[in-house]
DSSP file (Angstrom, degrees, kcal/mol; ACC not computed):
  #  RESIDUE AA STRUCTURE BP1 BP2  ACC     N-H-->O    O-->H-N    N-H-->O    O-->H-N    TCO  KAPPA ALPHA  PHI   PSI    X-CA   Y-CA   Z-CA
    1    1 A M              0   0    0      0, 0.0     2,-0.1     0, 0.0     6,-0.0   0.000 360.0 360.0 360.0 -25.8   37.7  231.5  295.6
    2    2 A G        -     0   0    0      4,-0.0     3,-0.0     5,-0.0     0, 0.0  -0.216 360.0 -29.0  93.0 175.8   37.3  228.3  297.6
    3    3 A D     >  -     0   0    0      1,-0.2     4,-2.5    -2,-0.1     3,-0.3  -0.539  52.9-145.5 -68.7 121.6   39.0  226.9  300.6
    4    4 A P  H  > S+     0   0    0      0, 0.0     4,-3.1     0, 0.0     5,-0.2   0.838  97.2  57.5 -61.1 -32.8   42.6  228.5  300.8
    5    5 A G  H  > S+     0   0    0      2,-0.2     4,-2.4     1,-0.2     5,-0.1   0.923 110.9  41.9 -63.4 -43.4   44.0  225.3  302.3
    6    6 A R  H  > S+     0   0    0     -3,-0.3     4,-2.7     2,-0.2     5,-0.2   0.919 115.7  48.8 -69.6 -43.2   42.8  223.2  299.4
    7    7 A T  H  X S+     0   0    0     -4,-2.5     4,-2.1     1,-0.2    -2,-0.2   0.930 113.9  47.3 -61.9 -43.9   43.8  225.8  296.8
    8    8 A G  H  X S+     0   0    0     -4,-3.1     4,-2.4    -5,-0.2    -2,-0.2   0.907 111.6  50.6 -63.0 -42.7   47.3  226.1  298.5
    9    9 A L  H  X S+     0   0    0     -4,-2.4     4,-2.8    -5,-0.2     5,-0.2   0.943 112.1  46.1 -61.6 -48.3   47.7  222.3  298.6
   10   10 A F  H  X S+     0   0    0     -4,-2.7     4,-2.6     1,-0.2    -1,-0.2   0.860 111.4  53.0 -65.5 -33.9   46.8  221.9  295.0
   11   11 A A  H  X S+     0   0    0     -4,-2.1     4,-2.5    -5,-0.2    -1,-0.2   0.921 111.6  45.6 -65.2 -43.3   49.1  224.7  294.0
   12   12 A V  H  X S+     0   0    0     -4,-2.4     4,-2.7     2,-0.2    -2,-0.2   0.930 114.8  47.3 -65.0 -45.5   52.0  223.1  295.9
   13   13 A L  H  X S+     0   0    0     -4,-2.8     4,-2.4     2,-0.2    -2,-0.2   0.902 112.9  49.1 -63.4 -40.7   51.3  219.7  294.4
   14   14 A H  H  X S+     0   0    0     -4,-2.6     4,-2.6    -5,-0.2    -2,-0.2   0.932 112.7  47.5 -63.6 -45.8   51.0  221.2  290.9
   15   15 A A  H  X S+     0   0    0     -4,-2.5     4,-2.6     1,-0.2     5,-0.2   0.920 112.3  49.8 -61.8 -44.1   54.3  223.1  291.3
   16   16 A A  H  X S+     0   0    0     -4,-2.7     4,-2.6     1,-0.2    -1,-0.2   0.915 111.8  48.2 -61.4 -43.3   56.0  219.9  292.7
   17   17 A S  H  X S+     0   0    0     -4,-2.4     4,-2.5     2,-0.2    -1,-0.2   0.914 111.9  49.1 -63.7 -43.6   54.8  217.9  289.8
   18   18 A A  H  X S+     0   0    0     -4,-2.6     4,-2.1     2,-0.2    -2,-0.2   0.908 113.8  46.2 -63.2 -42.2   55.9  220.5  287.2
   19   19 A L  H  X S+     0   0    0     -4,-2.6     4,-2.5     2,-0.2     5,-0.2   0.905 111.9  50.8 -67.5 -41.2   59.3  220.7  288.8
   20   20 A E  H  X S+     0   0    0     -4,-2.6     4,-2.9    -5,-0.2    -2,-0.2   0.923 110.4  49.7 -61.8 -43.8   59.7  216.9  289.0
   21   21 A T  H  X S+     0   0    0     -4,-2.5     4,-2.5     2,-0.2    -1,-0.2   0.916 110.5  50.7 -60.6 -43.9   58.7  216.6  285.3
   22   22 A R  H  X S+     0   0    0     -4,-2.1     4,-1.7     2,-0.2    -2,-0.2   0.925 113.9  43.2 -61.4 -45.9   61.3  219.3  284.3
   23   23 A V  H  X S+     0   0    0     -4,-2.5     4,-2.8     2,-0.2     5,-0.2   0.920 112.9  52.6 -66.8 -43.5   64.1  217.5  286.2
   24   24 A E  H  X S+     0   0    0     -4,-2.9     4,-2.0     1,-0.2    -2,-0.2   0.896 107.6  52.3 -59.5 -41.5   63.1  214.1  284.9
   25   25 A E  H  X S+     0   0    0     -4,-2.5     4,-0.6     1,-0.2    -1,-0.2   0.907 112.7  44.6 -62.2 -41.3   63.1  215.3  281.3
   26   26 A R  H >< S+     0   0    0     -4,-1.7     3,-1.0     1,-0.2     4,-0.4   0.911 112.3  51.0 -69.1 -42.4   66.6  216.7  281.8
   27   27 A L  H ><>S+     0   0    0     -4,-2.8     5,-2.2     1,-0.3     3,-1.9   0.827  97.0  69.0 -65.4 -30.6   67.9  213.6  283.6
   28   28 A A  H ><5S+     0   0    0     -4,-2.0     3,-1.6     1,-0.3    -1,-0.3   0.814  87.8  66.4 -58.1 -29.6   66.5  211.4  280.8
   29   29 A D  T <<5S+     0   0    0     -3,-1.0    -1,-0.3    -4,-0.6    -2,-0.2   0.783 105.7  42.5 -61.6 -25.8   69.2  212.9  278.5
   30   30 A A  T < 5S-     0   0    0     -3,-1.9    -1,-0.3    -4,-0.4    -2,-0.2   0.296 123.4-105.9-100.1   7.0   71.7  211.1  280.8
   31   31 A G  T < 5S+     0   0    0     -3,-1.6     2,-0.2     1,-0.3    -3,-0.2   0.757  82.9 120.6  74.9  24.1   69.7  207.9  280.9
   32   32 A L      < -     0   0    0     -5,-2.2     2,-0.3    -8,-0.1    -1,-0.3  -0.724  45.6-162.9-118.8 166.8   68.6  208.7  284.5
   33   33 A S     >  -     0   0    0     -2,-0.2     4,-2.8    -3,-0.1     5,-0.2  -0.848  43.5 -97.5-132.5 170.2   65.5  209.3  286.6
   34   34 A L  H  > S+     0   0    0     -2,-0.3     4,-2.7     1,-0.2     5,-0.2   0.925 124.1  49.4 -59.3 -45.4   65.1  210.9  290.0
   35   35 A P  H  > S+     0   0    0      0, 0.0     4,-2.2     0, 0.0    -1,-0.2   0.917 112.6  47.8 -61.8 -40.1   65.0  207.4  291.8
   36   36 A K  H  > S+     0   0    0      2,-0.2     4,-2.6     1,-0.2     5,-0.2   0.936 113.0  48.0 -63.9 -44.7   68.1  206.3  289.9
   37   37 A L  H  X S+     0   0    0     -4,-2.8     4,-2.5     1,-0.2    -1,-0.2   0.904 110.6  52.1 -61.9 -41.0   70.0  209.5  290.7
   38   38 A A  H  X S+     0   0    0     -4,-2.7     4,-2.3    -5,-0.2    -1,-0.2   0.906 111.0  47.2 -62.2 -41.8   69.0  209.2  294.3
   39   39 A A  H  X S+     0   0    0     -4,-2.2     4,-2.3     2,-0.2    -2,-0.2   0.926 112.5  48.5 -66.0 -44.7   70.3  205.6  294.5
   40   40 A L  H  X S+     0   0    0     -4,-2.6     4,-2.6     1,-0.2    -2,-0.2   0.883 110.2  53.6 -62.0 -37.8   73.5  206.6  292.8
   41   41 A H  H  X S+     0   0    0     -4,-2.5     4,-2.8    -5,-0.2    -2,-0.2   0.940 109.2  47.2 -60.9 -48.1   73.9  209.5  295.2
   42   42 A Q  H  X S+     0   0    0     -4,-2.3     4,-1.6     1,-0.2    -2,-0.2   0.900 113.2  48.7 -62.6 -40.6   73.5  207.2  298.3
   43   43 A L  H  <>S+     0   0    0     -4,-2.3     5,-2.8     2,-0.2     6,-0.5   0.921 112.9  47.7 -65.0 -43.3   76.0  204.7  296.9
   44   44 A S  H ><5S+     0   0    0     -4,-2.6     3,-1.5     1,-0.2    -2,-0.2   0.923 111.3  50.3 -62.8 -45.1   78.5  207.5  296.1
   45   45 A Q  H 3<5S+     0   0    0     -4,-2.8    -1,-0.2     1,-0.3    -2,-0.2   0.803 108.7  53.9 -63.0 -29.8   78.0  209.1  299.6
   46   46 A A  T 3<5S-     0   0    0     -4,-1.6    -1,-0.3    -5,-0.2    -2,-0.2   0.386 132.2 -87.7 -87.9   3.9   78.6  205.6  301.2
   47   47 A G  T < 5S-     0   0    0     -3,-1.5    -3,-0.2    -4,-0.2    -2,-0.1   0.747  79.1 -59.3  93.6  25.8   81.9  205.1  299.4
   48   48 A D  S   <S+     0   0    0     -5,-2.8    47,-2.9    -6,-0.2     2,-0.3   0.410 118.8  60.9  84.6   2.8   80.5  203.5  296.2
   49   49 A S  E     +A   94   0A   0     -6,-0.5    45,-0.2    45,-0.2    -1,-0.0  -0.989  47.7 169.7-156.5 152.1   78.7  200.5  297.8
   50   50 A L  E     -A   93   0A   0     43,-1.8    43,-3.0    -2,-0.3     2,-0.1  -0.983  40.9-101.7-152.6 147.4   76.0  199.6  300.2
   51   51 A P  E  >  -A   92   0A   0      0, 0.0     4,-2.3     0, 0.0     3,-0.3  -0.466  41.3-116.0 -62.4 146.6   74.1  196.4  301.2
   52   52 A L  H  > S+     0   0    0     39,-2.2     4,-2.3     1,-0.2     5,-0.2   0.861 114.5  55.5 -57.5 -37.6   70.6  196.5  299.5
   53   53 A G  H  > S+     0   0    0     38,-0.2     4,-2.0     1,-0.2    -1,-0.2   0.907 109.3  46.0 -62.6 -42.2   68.9  196.7  302.9
   54   54 A Q  H  > S+     0   0    0     -3,-0.3     4,-2.6     2,-0.2    -2,-0.2   0.875 110.3  53.8 -68.4 -36.8   70.8  199.8  303.9
   55   55 A L  H  X S+     0   0    0     -4,-2.3     4,-1.9     2,-0.2    -2,-0.2   0.916 108.0  50.9 -62.0 -42.0   70.2  201.4  300.5
   56   56 A A  H  X>S+     0   0    0     -4,-2.3     5,-2.4    -5,-0.2     4,-0.5   0.923 110.8  48.8 -60.6 -44.8   66.5  200.8  301.0
   57   57 A E  H ><5S+     0   0    0     -4,-2.0     3,-1.0     1,-0.2    -2,-0.2   0.927 111.2  49.1 -60.6 -45.7   66.6  202.5  304.4
   58   58 A R  H 3<5S+     0   0    0     -4,-2.6    -1,-0.2     1,-0.3    -2,-0.2   0.800 114.8  44.6 -67.6 -28.5   68.5  205.5  303.0
   59   59 A L  H 3<5S-     0   0    0     -4,-1.9    -1,-0.3    -5,-0.2    -2,-0.2   0.446 109.0-127.5 -91.5  -0.9   66.0  205.9  300.2
   60   60 A A  T <<5 +     0   0    0     -3,-1.0     2,-0.3    -4,-0.5    -3,-0.2   0.920  69.3 113.4  53.9  49.9   63.1  205.4  302.6
   61   61 A C  S   <S-     0   0    0     -5,-2.4    -1,-0.2    -6,-0.1    -2,-0.2  -0.925  72.7 -85.2-141.4 169.2   61.6  202.6  300.6
   62   62 A V    >>  -     0   0    0     -2,-0.3     4,-1.6     1,-0.1     3,-0.7  -0.380  38.7-114.7 -76.6 154.4   60.9  198.9  300.9
   63   63 A K  H 3> S+     0   0    0      1,-0.3     4,-2.6     2,-0.2     5,-0.2   0.821 113.2  60.5 -60.8 -33.1   63.6  196.4  299.9
   64   64 A S  H 3> S+     0   0    0      1,-0.2     4,-1.9     2,-0.2    -1,-0.3   0.881 104.9  49.4 -64.4 -35.4   61.5  195.0  297.0
   65   65 A N  H <> S+     0   0    0     -3,-0.7     4,-2.4     2,-0.2    -1,-0.2   0.899 111.2  49.1 -67.2 -39.9   61.5  198.5  295.4
   66   66 A V  H  X S+     0   0    0     -4,-1.6     4,-3.2     2,-0.2     5,-0.3   0.888 107.3  55.5 -67.0 -37.9   65.3  198.8  295.8
   67   67 A T  H  X S+     0   0    0     -4,-2.6     4,-2.1     1,-0.2    -1,-0.2   0.933 110.9  44.3 -58.9 -45.5   65.7  195.4  294.3
   68   68 A Q  H  X S+     0   0    0     -4,-1.9     4,-1.9     2,-0.2    -2,-0.2   0.896 114.0  50.2 -65.6 -40.4   63.8  196.5  291.2
   69   69 A L  H  X S+     0   0    0     -4,-2.4     4,-2.5     2,-0.2    -2,-0.2   0.924 111.5  47.4 -63.7 -45.2   65.7  199.8  291.1
   70   70 A V  H  X S+     0   0    0     -4,-3.2     4,-2.8     1,-0.2     5,-0.2   0.863 107.3  58.0 -65.7 -35.2   69.1  198.0  291.4
   71   71 A D  H  X S+     0   0    0     -4,-2.1     4,-2.3    -5,-0.3    -1,-0.2   0.935 110.0  44.0 -56.1 -46.2   68.0  195.6  288.6
   72   72 A R  H  X S+     0   0    0     -4,-1.9     4,-1.7     2,-0.2    -2,-0.2   0.906 114.1  49.1 -67.6 -42.0   67.4  198.6  286.3
   73   73 A L  H  <>S+     0   0    0     -4,-2.5     5,-2.7     1,-0.2     6,-0.9   0.888 112.3  49.2 -63.8 -38.2   70.7  200.2  287.4
   74   74 A E  H ><5S+     0   0    0     -4,-2.8     3,-1.4     1,-0.2    -2,-0.2   0.907 108.4  52.5 -67.9 -41.7   72.5  196.9  286.8
   75   75 A A  H 3<5S+     0   0    0     -4,-2.3    -1,-0.2     1,-0.3    -2,-0.2   0.829 109.0  51.6 -61.5 -31.9   70.9  196.5  283.4
   76   76 A D  T 3<5S-     0   0    0     -4,-1.7    -1,-0.3    -5,-0.1    -2,-0.2   0.497 116.4-117.2 -82.7  -4.4   72.2  200.1  282.5
   77   77 A G  T < 5S+     0   0    0     -3,-1.4    22,-0.4    -4,-0.3    21,-0.3   0.664  84.2 116.6  78.5  16.3   75.7  199.1  283.7
   78   78 A L  S   <S+     0   0    0     -5,-2.7    18,-2.3    -6,-0.2     2,-0.3   0.748  78.3  15.6 -90.6 -25.5   75.7  201.6  286.5
   79   79 A V  E     -B   95   0A   0     -6,-0.9     2,-0.3    16,-0.3    -2,-0.2  -0.948  61.7-154.8-139.0 161.3   76.0  199.2  289.4
   80   80 A V  E     -B   94   0A   0     14,-2.2    14,-2.9    -2,-0.3     2,-0.4  -0.950  22.6-121.0-128.9 155.1   76.9  195.5  289.9
   81   81 A R  E     +B   93   0A   0     -2,-0.3     2,-0.3    12,-0.2    12,-0.2  -0.762  34.7 176.4 -93.0 143.7   75.8  193.2  292.7
   82   82 A A  E     -B   92   0A   0     10,-1.9    10,-3.5    -2,-0.4     2,-0.1  -0.966  36.8 -91.2-142.2 158.5   78.5  191.7  294.8
   83   83 A A  E     -B   91   0A   0     -2,-0.3     8,-0.2     8,-0.2     5,-0.1  -0.437  41.2-120.5 -66.7 143.3   78.7  189.5  297.9
   84   84 A D  E >   -B   87   0A   0      6,-1.7     3,-1.2     3,-0.5     6,-0.2  -0.791  15.6-155.2 -86.7 115.1   78.8  191.4  301.2
   85   85 A P  T 3  S+     0   0    0      0, 0.0     3,-0.2     0, 0.0    -1,-0.1   0.727  94.0  50.9 -64.9 -18.4   82.0  190.3  302.9
   86   86 A N  T 3  S+     0   0    0      1,-0.3     2,-0.3    -3,-0.0    -2,-0.0   0.584 120.6  27.9 -93.1 -11.1   80.5  191.2  306.3
   87   87 A D  E X   - B   0  84A   0     -3,-1.2     3,-1.7     3,-0.2    -3,-0.5  -0.835  59.7-158.9-155.5 108.7   77.2  189.2  305.8
   88   88 A R  E 3  S+     0   0A   0     -2,-0.3    -4,-0.1     1,-0.3    -1,-0.1   0.742  96.4  55.5 -61.0 -23.3   76.9  186.1  303.7
   89   89 A R  E 3  S+     0   0A   0     -6,-0.1     2,-0.3     2,-0.0    -1,-0.3   0.587  99.3  77.6 -85.0  -9.5   73.2  186.6  303.4
   90   90 A S  E <   -     0   0A   0     -3,-1.7    -6,-1.7    -6,-0.2     2,-0.4  -0.695  63.4-150.0-107.6 152.3   73.5  190.1  302.1
   91   91 A R  E     - B   0  83A   0     -2,-0.3   -39,-2.2    -8,-0.2     2,-0.3  -0.923  13.8-139.0-116.6 145.4   74.3  191.5  298.6
   92   92 A L  E     -AB  51  82A   0    -10,-3.5   -10,-1.9    -2,-0.4     2,-0.6  -0.779   5.2-141.2 -99.6 145.8   76.0  194.8  297.9
   93   93 A A  E     -AB  50  81A   0    -43,-3.0   -43,-1.8    -2,-0.3     2,-0.4  -0.951  28.2-167.8 -98.2 125.5   75.1  197.3  295.2
   94   94 A V  E     -AB  49  80A   0    -14,-2.9   -14,-2.2    -2,-0.6   -45,-0.2  -0.965  19.6-122.9-122.8 127.4   78.4  198.6  293.9
   95   95 A L  E     - B   0  79A   0    -47,-2.9   -16,-0.3    -2,-0.4     2,-0.2  -0.429  25.1-146.5 -64.3 136.7   78.9  201.6  291.6
   96   96 A T     >  -     0   0    0    -18,-2.3     4,-2.4    -2,-0.1     5,-0.2  -0.486  30.7-102.1 -91.3 172.4   80.7  200.9  288.4
   97   97 A E  H  > S+     0   0    0      2,-0.2     4,-2.2     1,-0.2     5,-0.2   0.905 128.0  50.6 -60.9 -40.6   83.0  203.4  286.7
   98   98 A V  H  > S+     0   0    0    -21,-0.3     4,-2.8     1,-0.2    -1,-0.2   0.899 109.0  52.4 -62.4 -40.0   80.2  204.1  284.3
   99   99 A G  H  > S+     0   0    0    -22,-0.4     4,-2.7   -21,-0.2    -2,-0.2   0.895 108.3  50.0 -62.1 -41.3   77.9  204.6  287.3
  100  100 A K  H  X S+     0   0    0     -4,-2.4     4,-2.2     2,-0.2    -2,-0.2   0.921 113.8  45.0 -63.8 -44.1   80.3  207.1  288.8
  101  101 A T  H  X S+     0   0    0     -4,-2.2     4,-2.3     2,-0.2    -2,-0.2   0.913 114.6  48.2 -65.6 -43.3   80.5  209.1  285.6
  102  102 A T  H  X S+     0   0    0     -4,-2.8     4,-2.9     2,-0.2    -2,-0.2   0.886 110.3  52.1 -66.0 -39.0   76.8  209.0  285.1
  103  103 A Y  H  X S+     0   0    0     -4,-2.7     4,-2.7     2,-0.2    -1,-0.2   0.926 109.1  50.1 -61.9 -44.6   76.2  210.0  288.6
  104  104 A A  H  X S+     0   0    0     -4,-2.2     4,-2.0     2,-0.2    -2,-0.2   0.922 113.5  45.7 -60.5 -43.8   78.5  213.0  288.2
  105  105 A R  H  X S+     0   0    0     -4,-2.3     4,-2.4     2,-0.2    -2,-0.2   0.925 113.1  49.7 -65.5 -44.2   76.7  214.0  285.0
  106  106 A G  H  X S+     0   0    0     -4,-2.9     4,-2.7     1,-0.2    -2,-0.2   0.887 109.6  51.6 -61.4 -40.2   73.2  213.5  286.6
  107  107 A S  H  X S+     0   0    0     -4,-2.7     4,-2.7     2,-0.2    -1,-0.2   0.904 109.5  49.8 -63.8 -41.4   74.3  215.7  289.6
  108  108 A Q  H  X S+     0   0    0     -4,-2.0     4,-2.7    -5,-0.2     5,-0.2   0.915 111.6  48.6 -62.5 -42.8   75.4  218.4  287.3
  109  109 A I  H  X S+     0   0    0     -4,-2.4     4,-2.6     2,-0.2     5,-0.2   0.932 112.7  48.0 -62.0 -46.3   72.1  218.3  285.4
  110  110 A Q  H  X S+     0   0    0     -4,-2.7     4,-2.4     1,-0.2    -2,-0.2   0.922 114.1  46.1 -61.7 -45.4   70.1  218.4  288.6
  111  111 A Q  H  X S+     0   0    0     -4,-2.7     4,-2.5     2,-0.2    -1,-0.2   0.900 113.3  48.9 -66.0 -41.5   72.1  221.3  290.0
  112  112 A Q  H  X S+     0   0    0     -4,-2.7     4,-2.3     2,-0.2    -2,-0.2   0.915 112.5  48.3 -64.2 -42.7   71.9  223.3  286.7
  113  113 A T  H  X S+     0   0    0     -4,-2.6     4,-2.5    -5,-0.2    -2,-0.2   0.905 111.1  51.1 -64.2 -41.2   68.1  222.7  286.6
  114  114 A E  H  X S+     0   0    0     -4,-2.4     4,-2.7    -5,-0.2    -2,-0.2   0.920 109.6  50.0 -61.5 -44.3   67.8  223.8  290.2
  115  115 A R  H  X S+     0   0    0     -4,-2.5     4,-1.2     1,-0.2    -2,-0.2   0.913 111.4  49.1 -60.6 -42.2   69.8  227.0  289.4
  116  116 A E  H  < S+     0   0    0     -4,-2.3     4,-0.4     2,-0.2    -2,-0.2   0.916 112.7  47.5 -63.2 -43.7   67.5  227.7  286.4
  117  117 A I  H >< S+     0   0    0     -4,-2.5     3,-1.0     1,-0.2    -2,-0.2   0.942 116.8  41.3 -63.7 -48.4   64.4  227.1  288.5
  118  118 A F  H >< S+     0   0    0     -4,-2.7     3,-1.5     1,-0.2    -1,-0.2   0.587  95.5  79.3 -81.6  -8.9   65.4  229.3  291.4
  119  119 A A  T 3< S+     0   0    0     -4,-1.2    -1,-0.2     1,-0.3    -2,-0.2   0.714  84.4  65.5 -67.2 -18.9   66.9  232.0  289.2
  120  120 A T  T <  S+     0   0    0     -3,-1.0     2,-0.3    -4,-0.4    -1,-0.3   0.611  96.8  69.9 -77.0 -10.7   63.4  233.2  288.7
  121  121 A L  S <  S-     0   0    0     -3,-1.5     2,-0.1    -4,-0.1    -3,-0.0  -0.802  83.9-121.8-107.4 147.8   63.2  234.1  292.4
  122  122 A S     >  -     0   0    0     -2,-0.3     4,-2.7     1,-0.1     5,-0.2  -0.361  36.9-104.0 -72.2 166.4   65.0  236.8  294.3
  123  123 A K  H  > S+     0   0    0      1,-0.2     4,-2.4     2,-0.2     5,-0.2   0.901 125.1  50.6 -59.0 -40.2   67.3  235.7  297.2
  124  124 A E  H  > S+     0   0    0      2,-0.2     4,-2.5     1,-0.2    -1,-0.2   0.914 110.9  47.6 -65.0 -43.0   64.6  236.9  299.6
  125  125 A E  H  > S+     0   0    0      2,-0.2     4,-2.9     1,-0.2    -2,-0.2   0.916 111.9  50.0 -64.0 -42.9   61.9  234.9  297.8
  126  126 A A  H  X S+     0   0    0     -4,-2.7     4,-2.4     2,-0.2    -2,-0.2   0.909 112.0  48.2 -62.2 -41.7   64.0  231.8  297.7
  127  127 A S  H  X S+     0   0    0     -4,-2.4     4,-2.4    -5,-0.2    -2,-0.2   0.920 112.8  47.9 -64.2 -44.3   64.7  232.1  301.4
  128  128 A T  H  X S+     0   0    0     -4,-2.5     4,-2.8     2,-0.2    -2,-0.2   0.916 111.4  50.7 -62.6 -43.5   61.0  232.6  302.2
  129  129 A L  H  X S+     0   0    0     -4,-2.9     4,-2.9     2,-0.2     5,-0.3   0.934 110.5  49.2 -59.9 -46.7   60.1  229.6  300.0
  130  130 A H  H  X S+     0   0    0     -4,-2.4     4,-2.3     1,-0.2    -1,-0.2   0.925 112.9  47.5 -58.2 -46.5   62.6  227.4  301.8
  131  131 A T  H  X S+     0   0    0     -4,-2.4     4,-2.1     1,-0.2    -2,-0.2   0.920 113.9  47.0 -61.9 -45.6   61.3  228.5  305.2
  132  132 A L  H  X S+     0   0    0     -4,-2.8     4,-2.6     2,-0.2    -2,-0.2   0.905 112.2  48.9 -65.8 -42.6   57.7  228.0  304.2
  133  133 A L  H  X S+     0   0    0     -4,-2.9     4,-2.5     2,-0.2    -1,-0.2   0.905 111.7  49.6 -64.8 -40.3   58.3  224.5  302.7
  134  134 A A  H  X S+     0   0    0     -4,-2.3     4,-1.2    -5,-0.3    -1,-0.2   0.906 111.5  49.9 -63.3 -40.1   60.3  223.4  305.7
  135  135 A K  H  < S+     0   0    0     -4,-2.1     3,-0.3     1,-0.2    -2,-0.2   0.919 112.3  46.5 -64.5 -44.2   57.4  224.7  308.0
  136  136 A I  H  < S+     0   0    0     -4,-2.6    -2,-0.2     1,-0.2    -1,-0.2   0.895 108.3  56.5 -63.8 -40.9   54.8  222.8  305.9
  137  137 A A  H  <        0   0    0     -4,-2.5    -1,-0.2     1,-0.3    -2,-0.2   0.764 360.0 360.0 -66.0 -25.8   56.9  219.6  305.9
  138  138 A R     <        0   0    0     -4,-1.2    -1,-0.3    -3,-0.3    -2,-0.2   0.506 360.0 360.0 -70.5 360.0   57.0  219.6  309.7
Protein backbone atom coordinates (compact mmCIF):
# COMPACT_ATOMS: atom_id res chain seq x y z
CA UNK A 1 0.00 0.00 0.00
CA UNK A 2 2.97 2.34 0.47
CA UNK A 3 3.76 5.06 2.96
CA UNK A 4 0.45 6.59 4.14
CA UNK A 5 2.02 10.04 4.43
CA UNK A 6 3.06 10.03 0.80
CA UNK A 7 -0.20 8.53 -0.36
CA UNK A 8 -2.11 11.12 1.68
CA UNK A 9 0.02 13.96 0.37
CA UNK A 10 -0.46 12.94 -3.24
CA UNK A 11 -4.21 12.49 -2.66
CA UNK A 12 -4.47 16.02 -1.22
CA UNK A 13 -2.37 17.49 -4.04
CA UNK A 14 -4.40 15.62 -6.67
CA UNK A 15 -7.69 16.80 -5.13
CA UNK A 16 -6.43 20.39 -4.93
CA UNK A 17 -5.32 20.29 -8.55
CA UNK A 18 -8.66 18.84 -9.71
CA UNK A 19 -10.61 21.48 -7.77
CA UNK A 20 -8.39 24.28 -9.05
CA UNK A 21 -8.88 23.09 -12.63
CA UNK A 22 -12.65 22.96 -12.15
CA UNK A 23 -12.82 26.50 -10.75
CA UNK A 24 -10.41 27.85 -13.40
CA UNK A 25 -12.55 26.36 -16.20
CA UNK A 26 -15.67 28.04 -14.82
CA UNK A 27 -13.92 31.37 -14.25
CA UNK A 28 -12.61 31.33 -17.82
CA UNK A 29 -16.22 31.86 -18.94
CA UNK A 30 -16.01 35.30 -17.30
CA UNK A 31 -12.52 35.96 -18.66
CA UNK A 32 -10.99 35.38 -15.24
CA UNK A 33 -8.47 33.13 -13.51
CA UNK A 34 -7.98 32.49 -9.80
CA UNK A 35 -5.11 35.04 -9.56
CA UNK A 36 -7.18 37.68 -11.36
CA UNK A 37 -10.19 37.00 -9.12
CA UNK A 38 -7.97 37.17 -6.03
CA UNK A 39 -6.58 40.55 -7.12
CA UNK A 40 -10.05 41.92 -7.88
CA UNK A 41 -11.21 40.64 -4.48
CA UNK A 42 -8.40 42.47 -2.67
CA UNK A 43 -9.10 45.68 -4.59
CA UNK A 44 -12.82 45.44 -3.85
CA UNK A 45 -12.21 44.76 -0.15
CA UNK A 46 -9.88 47.77 0.03
CA UNK A 47 -12.45 50.19 -1.40
CA UNK A 48 -11.65 49.63 -5.10
CA UNK A 49 -7.98 50.66 -5.11
CA UNK A 50 -4.62 49.77 -3.61
CA UNK A 51 -0.98 50.70 -4.15
CA UNK A 52 0.71 47.91 -6.09
CA UNK A 53 3.04 47.14 -3.16
CA UNK A 54 0.10 46.64 -0.79
CA UNK A 55 -1.69 44.49 -3.37
CA UNK A 56 1.43 42.31 -3.58
CA UNK A 57 1.50 41.96 0.22
CA UNK A 58 -2.18 41.04 0.39
CA UNK A 59 -1.74 38.45 -2.35
CA UNK A 60 1.46 37.18 -0.69
CA UNK A 61 3.52 37.50 -3.85
CA UNK A 62 6.42 39.58 -5.11
CA UNK A 63 5.77 42.98 -6.65
CA UNK A 64 6.99 41.90 -10.10
CA UNK A 65 4.26 39.23 -10.22
CA UNK A 66 1.64 41.79 -9.22
CA UNK A 67 2.91 44.16 -11.89
CA UNK A 68 2.38 41.45 -14.53
CA UNK A 69 -1.03 40.56 -13.08
CA UNK A 70 -2.12 44.21 -13.09
CA UNK A 71 -0.83 44.50 -16.68
CA UNK A 72 -3.22 41.66 -17.66
CA UNK A 73 -6.11 43.14 -15.66
CA UNK A 74 -5.48 46.52 -17.26
CA UNK A 75 -5.40 44.97 -20.76
CA UNK A 76 -8.76 43.36 -19.96
CA UNK A 77 -10.19 46.74 -18.89
CA UNK A 78 -10.75 45.56 -15.32
CA UNK A 79 -8.34 47.97 -13.62
CA UNK A 80 -6.49 51.17 -14.44
CA UNK A 81 -3.31 52.49 -12.95
CA UNK A 82 -3.40 55.89 -11.26
CA UNK A 83 -1.00 58.07 -9.35
CA UNK A 84 -1.08 57.51 -5.59
CA UNK A 85 -2.03 60.84 -3.99
CA UNK A 86 -0.28 59.75 -0.77
CA UNK A 87 3.04 58.72 -2.38
CA UNK A 88 4.44 60.21 -5.59
CA UNK A 89 6.64 57.13 -6.09
CA UNK A 90 3.72 54.70 -5.94
CA UNK A 91 1.03 53.68 -8.41
CA UNK A 92 -2.48 52.54 -7.55
CA UNK A 93 -4.43 49.73 -9.16
CA UNK A 94 -8.02 50.99 -9.39
CA UNK A 95 -11.06 48.84 -10.21
CA UNK A 96 -13.04 50.02 -13.23
CA UNK A 97 -16.82 49.65 -13.50
CA UNK A 98 -16.21 46.67 -15.80
CA UNK A 99 -13.84 45.28 -13.17
CA UNK A 100 -16.49 45.62 -10.46
CA UNK A 101 -19.07 43.82 -12.61
CA UNK A 102 -16.59 41.13 -13.61
CA UNK A 103 -15.54 40.64 -9.98
CA UNK A 104 -19.19 40.20 -8.94
CA UNK A 105 -19.71 37.62 -11.70
CA UNK A 106 -16.46 35.82 -10.84
CA UNK A 107 -17.41 35.70 -7.17
CA UNK A 108 -20.78 34.19 -8.05
CA UNK A 109 -19.08 31.57 -10.24
CA UNK A 110 -16.60 30.73 -7.48
CA UNK A 111 -19.33 30.45 -4.84
CA UNK A 112 -21.59 28.33 -7.09
CA UNK A 113 -18.70 26.01 -7.93
CA UNK A 114 -17.83 25.73 -4.24
CA UNK A 115 -21.46 24.85 -3.41
CA UNK A 116 -21.48 22.18 -6.13
CA UNK A 117 -18.21 20.68 -4.90
CA UNK A 118 -19.22 20.58 -1.25
CA UNK A 119 -22.76 19.40 -1.99
CA UNK A 120 -21.24 15.93 -2.41
CA UNK A 121 -20.33 15.97 1.30
CA UNK A 122 -22.61 15.77 4.31
CA UNK A 123 -22.42 18.68 6.77
CA UNK A 124 -20.42 16.45 9.11
CA UNK A 125 -17.99 15.46 6.34
CA UNK A 126 -17.55 19.09 5.27
CA UNK A 127 -16.87 20.10 8.87
CA UNK A 128 -14.37 17.27 9.32
CA UNK A 129 -12.63 18.16 6.05
CA UNK A 130 -12.35 21.81 7.09
CA UNK A 131 -10.91 20.81 10.48
CA UNK A 132 -8.41 18.39 8.93
CA UNK A 133 -7.24 20.83 6.26
CA UNK A 134 -6.77 23.57 8.87
CA UNK A 135 -4.79 21.12 11.02
CA UNK A 136 -2.57 20.11 8.08
CA UNK A 137 -2.01 23.75 7.09
CA UNK A 138 -0.66 24.58 10.56
